[in-house]
N, C-alpha and C positions, 0 to 999 in steps of 0.2 A: 404564320404567327409564332413567335418563339415560346418554348415552354417554360415558364417562370416557376421556379421552386423556392420555398423558404430556404432550403439547405444550399441555394446558390449564393446567398448573401451573408455578410456579417453586419450587425447593426450597431451604430453608434447612437446613444441617445442623450441629447443635451449637454454636449461637451462644451466647457467654455472656451471663448475665443483667446483667452489668456494663455491657453496652453501653447499658443504659437509664438510666445515670448519667453518661455522657461528654457534655460540653457545650462550646459554642464560646466564644469570648471575649465574646459578648453573653448568655451564659446559656441559650441556646436547645440542646435536645437534638439532638446530631449525627445519631442514627440515624433521628429523624423527618425530618429535612432530606434526608438523603443515601441513604436506602432506600426509594424510591417504592412498591416492590413491598409493603411493609408497610402500604400505605394499602387494599390489597385485601382481599376476604373470603378465608378460608382456614381450614384445620384445623392445629392446632399439638400439639407434644407437649412436655411439662415434664419435665425430668430432674434427679434429685439425683445429681451425679456422672455415671456412666453407666447409672444404673439409671432406667428409665421410672418416671414417677410419676402423670402426668394426660395425657389426650387431650381436646381441646376444639376448638370451632369459633367462629369470629367473624366478624361483619360486616365489621370492619376490625381487622386482625391487630395493628397498632401499639397501637389503644387497648386491646384486650384484654391483651395481653401487658404492656403498660405498667401497667395496672391491678393484674395478678399481681405485678409487680415492686415496686410503689411504695405500694400501699394496705396499711397493716398489718392492716386489717380483712378483707382478702381470704383466703378459705379456704386458698389454696395459697401465700400470700406467703412463708411460711419454709420451704417445702418443695422448692424447686427452685433450680439454678444454671445450668442450660443449657435452650436450647430448639431445636427443630427445627420446621419449618413448611413448608406447601404453600399457597402463595399462588395464587389463582385469577384471572386477568385479566378473564375474561368475567364480566359482571354480569347476564346475561339471566336469563329465567325458569328455565332449567334450572339455574343455578348453585346455587341453595340446595339443590336435590336431589343434585347432584354432592357437595356438602360434607357432607351428611348421610349419604351412602352411603360416602363415604371415612371420615368419622369412626367410624361403625359398624364398618367393616372393621378400623380400627386398634385400636379398643377390644376387639373380639372376639379379635383375633390377639395381643393383648398382656394376658395375664392378671394382670400385676402393677398394671395400671392401677387407680387409685383412684376411677374413675368410679361414680357412684350408678346411672346408666343402663346398662342391660344391652341390646345389640342382639338383635332377635329373628330369628335365622336358624334355618333348618331344620337340625337337627343330624344328622349321620351317626354312628352307632354302630359300634364295634369288633365285628365279626363274632364270635360266640362261638368259632368255630374258630380264631381269632387271638388271643384273650385268654389272658394267662399265657405267652404264648410269648416267649423271650428271644431268638429269632432275628429279630425284626422291626426 
């Protein structure tokens, strides 16, 4: 199991989708030039308003988010307007494992995610003695 640390990641919180349309005077995307952390691999969350929609991982955050934002044929194109992301600076052998683990944790923790994959965690069941209790 990879050793995941907060210091391994940079965090983007609720950035608007419109950032993928802003261009400089030469027609180049500003976000691509001015946010180098998006060149990193990472895990991202798409939101419609403040409701979570989808959790995904990417070898390069910019490329994947740009596709979701601009390709009409993308499955998620019409369903989001904000994103959050965890960019991983380390690109060593453990980075893929760290991203897979983080993505799985986020999917499992957010039941409204529309992800087709379901992480396989060992489930803990509510003990019979606690079921039906309103004091929990």
